[in-house]
C-alpha positions in Angstrom: 83.9 98.4 63.9 85.8 95.3 65.1 88.7 94.7 67.6 90.7 93.3 64.6 90.3 96.6 62.8 91.4 98.5 65.9 94.4 96.2 66.3 95.5 96.7 62.7 95.0 100.5 63.1 97.2 100.5 66.2 99.9 98.5 64.5 99.9 100.7 61.4 100.1 103.8 63.6 103.0 102.3 65.7 105.0 101.1 62.7 104.1 103.9 60.3 103.6 101.4 57.4 101.2 98.9 56.0 103.9 96.3 55.1 105.5 96.4 58.5 102.1 96.1 60.2 101.2 93.2 58.0 104.5 91.4 58.8 104.0 92.0 62.5 100.4 90.7 62.5 101.1 87.8 60.2 98.6 88.8 57.5 98.7 90.1 54.0 99.3 93.8 53.1 96.0 93.8 51.2 94.2 92.7 54.4 95.7 95.6 56.3 94.7 98.1 53.5 91.2 96.7 53.4 90.7 96.8 57.2 91.9 100.4 57.3 89.7 101.5 54.4 86.7 99.9 56.0 87.4 101.5 59.3 87.8 105.0 57.8 84.6 104.5 55.7 82.6 103.5 58.8 83.9 106.4 60.9 83.7 108.9 58.1 87.1 110.4 58.7 90.7 110.0 57.3 92.7 108.3 60.0 96.0 108.0 58.0 97.8 110.1 55.4 99.4 107.8 52.8 102.9 108.8 51.5 105.2 106.9 49.2 107.5 105.5 51.9 105.3 105.5 55.0 102.0 106.6 56.5 101.3 109.2 59.2 98.4 109.8 61.5 95.9 112.6 60.7 95.0 114.9 63.6 91.8 112.9 64.3 93.8 109.7 63.8 96.1 110.8 66.7 93.1 111.4 68.9 91.3 108.2 68.1 94.5 106.1 68.5 94.4 106.7 72.3 90.8 105.5 72.3 91.6 102.5 70.2 94.4 101.4 72.5 92.2 101.9 75.6 89.5 99.6 74.0 92.1 97.0 73.0 93.5 97.2 76.6 90.1 96.6 78.1 89.5 93.7 75.6 92.7 92.1 76.6 91.8 92.5 80.3 88.5 90.7 79.6 90.3 87.9 77.9 92.8 87.6 80.8 90.1 87.7 83.4 88.5 84.8 81.6 91.9 83.1 81.4 92.4 83.8 85.1 89.2 81.8 85.8 90.9 79.0 84.0 94.2 79.4 85.8 95.6 82.3 83.7 97.0 80.0 81.1 97.1 82.6 78.3 97.6 86.4 78.0 100.1 89.1 77.2 102.0 91.5 79.4 103.8 94.6 78.0 106.5 96.0 80.2 108.4 99.3 79.9 111.9 99.3 81.4 114.6 102.0 81.7 118.3 101.9 82.4 120.4 99.2 84.1 118.5 99.5 87.5 115.3 98.0 86.1 116.6 96.2 83.0 119.6 94.5 84.6 119.1 94.6 88.4 115.3 94.3 89.0 113.6 92.9 85.9 115.5 89.6 85.3 114.9 88.3 88.8 111.2 89.2 88.7 110.7 87.7 85.2 112.3 84.5 86.2 109.8 84.0 89.0 107.0 85.3 86.8 107.6 82.9 84.0 107.7 80.0 86.4 104.4 81.0 88.0 102.7 82.0 84.7 104.4 80.2 81.8 101.4 80.9 79.5 101.7 84.7 79.7 103.6 86.2 76.7 105.9 88.9 78.0 107.1 91.8 75.8 109.7 94.2 77.2 110.4 97.7 75.6 113.4 99.6 76.8 113.9 103.4 76.7 114.7 106.5 78.8 112.6 107.0 81.9 110.6 109.8 80.2 109.8 107.5 77.3 108.4 104.8 79.6 106.1 107.5 81.1 105.0 108.4 77.5 104.3 104.7 76.7 102.2 104.4 79.8 100.1 107.5 78.9 99.7 106.2 75.3 98.7 102.7 76.6 101.5 101.1 74.6 102.6 99.2 77.7 100.6 97.7 80.6 103.2 98.5 83.3 106.4 100.4 83.5 109.4 100.8 85.8 109.6 104.5 86.9 111.4 106.8 89.2 109.0 107.7 92.0 107.0 109.8 92.7 104.7 109.7 89.7 101.4 111.2 90.9 99.5 110.7 87.5 99.8 106.9 87.9 99.0 104.2 90.4 102.5 103.2 91.6 104.2 100.5 93.7 107.5 101.1 95.4 110.2 98.4 94.9 113.6 99.7 95.8 115.7 102.8 96.7 119.3 103.8 96.3 121.3 107.0 96.3 122.5 109.4 93.6 126.3 109.7 93.5 128.9 111.9 91.7 130.8 110.1 89.0 134.4 111.2 88.6 137.6 110.2 86.7 139.9 108.3 89.0 142.5 111.1 88.9 140.1 114.0 89.4 140.9 116.4 92.3 137.4 116.0 93.7 138.1 112.4 94.6 140.1 113.7 97.6 136.7 114.7 99.1 134.5 112.2 100.9 131.3 113.8 99.6 130.3 116.5 97.1 127.7 119.1 96.7 125.9 119.9 93.4 127.7 123.2 93.4 131.0 121.3 93.3 129.9 119.6 90.1 129.1 122.7 88.0 132.6 123.8 86.8 133.8 120.7 85.0 132.4 119.4 81.7 129.3 117.3 82.5 127.9 114.3 80.8 124.1 113.6 81.1 122.8 110.1 80.6 119.5 110.3 78.7 118.5 106.8 79.9 117.8 106.1 83.6 117.4 109.1 85.9 118.1 112.0 83.6 114.9 113.7 84.6 115.8 113.4 88.3 119.3 114.7 87.7 118.0 117.7 85.8 115.4 118.4 88.5 118.2 118.3 91.2 120.2 121.0 89.6 117.2 123.1 88.6 115.8 122.9 92.1 119.1 124.1 93.5 119.2 126.9 90.9 122.4 125.5 89.4 123.4 124.7 85.9 125.9 122.0 85.2 128.3 122.5 82.3 126.7 119.9 80.0 129.1 119.0 77.2 127.9 115.5 76.4 124.6 113.6 76.3 124.7 109.8 76.1 121.8 107.6 75.4 123.3 104.7 77.4 125.0 104.5 80.8 127.9 102.5 79.4 128.8 105.5 77.1 128.6 107.8 80.1 131.0 105.6 82.0 133.4 105.6 79.0 133.3 109.4 78.8 134.0 109.7 82.5 136.7 107.0 82.5 138.6 108.9 79.7 138.6 112.0 81.9 136.5 114.0 79.6 133.6 114.8 82.0 131.9 114.2 85.3 128.4 113.1 86.0 125.7 112.2 88.5 124.1 108.8 88.4 122.1 106.3 90.5 124.4 104.0 92.5 122.3 100.9 91.7 122.7 101.5 88.0 126.5 101.1 88.1 128.1 97.8 87.0 129.2 95.5 89.9 132.5 94.5 88.2 135.7 95.6 89.9 138.4 97.6 88.2 136.2 100.4 87.1 137.8 103.4 85.5 135.9 105.9 87.6 135.3 106.9 91.2 132.0 107.6 93.0 131.3 110.0 95.8 128.0 110.5 97.7 126.2 113.8 97.4 125.8 116.2 100.3 123.0 116.5 101.2 122.2 112.9 100.3 119.8 112.4 97.5 117.7 109.2 97.6 116.2 107.7 94.4 113.0 105.5 94.7 112.2 103.1 91.9 108.9 101.3 91.4 106.2 100.1 89.0 103.5 102.3 87.5 100.2 101.5 85.8 97.7 103.9 84.3 94.8 102.7 86.5 95.0 99.8 88.8 91.3 99.2 88.6 91.6 98.5 84.9 94.8 96.5 85.0 94.7 93.0 83.6 95.2 89.9 85.8 98.6 89.4 84.2 99.6 92.9 85.2 98.3 92.5 88.7 100.1 89.2 89.1 103.4 90.9 88.0 102.9 93.7 90.6 102.1 91.2 93.4 105.2 89.1 92.6 107.5 92.1 92.2 106.4 93.8 95.4 106.6 90.5 97.3 110.2 90.1 96.1 111.1 93.7 97.1 109.9 93.1 100.7 112.2 90.1 100.9 
C-alpha cells in the first residue's frame, strides 16, 4: 500500500469517477484503474462499486476512506514539518468557509497576510453551509474551517462576535419597534438561509419552543435578502453577514433578549495540525486581537 494509492482512492471517492480523478491528479485513467485494482487486491476487499456513469463506495470503502484521509493528512503534516525546518516554502492548506461573514469579511484579509508571509503554501478554499464545513472537518476533507462557536468536538479558536438581528421588509409594521422577540417573528412567512448561521437560527427558535412559519429556504444570503426586500418574508440573520452598501431594501432590528454569535476557526486535533494550519491560526487570531 502506498500513499499514492491512497491519494487516488480519496480522489475517486470524492469525485465519484475515474476520469474526473485522473484529470484532477494529472494522470491517465488507466493509471487510476490500475492503482485502485492493486489496492483492492492487497486489502482483499471491494472498495468501489463500478457503474456505467460513476462509481460509489462500498460499505467498507466508506469506512476505510476516513482512515485513508487521516493517513494522508499525517503524511502532509510530516512534509510540512520538514518544509517548516527549511522555512515552510512548500505545503497545502485546505480551508472550509461559510457565508459572507467568513468568506467576505474575515477570510480575504487573513489570506492576504498569509500569502505574504507564506507564498509557497498552496491554499484551497471550499465554501458551503456551516453544517457542511463541520462535516468536511469530520471527514478530514479540509484542514481548518470557519465555524459558529461553540463546537465542543473540535479544537477551536475564537475570532469575532456579532449579534443576530431580525430582517424585515422596509414597510413591515414591525419596523416601528426598536427591538423584537422571537415570538414576534413567528406569524409572518419566514425565509431560512441555509448558508451561514442556519443551525444557530433553528436552535434559537427550538430552544424557545417556537416554530417560525418557514415558507422559503435559500442557499445563499443574497437570495434571502431578495425575498425579504420584495416583502415576501422576514428572517433572522447575523449582522456581520449583511452587505455594507447603503440603500438596502430591508430593515434590521436587534433581538430581545440579545443573541450574540461567535465565529472562529476549528481543527479536528490541534496536536496533529500541520505547520501551515498552525501558521494560519496564529495569524488569524493575531489579527482578531487587533
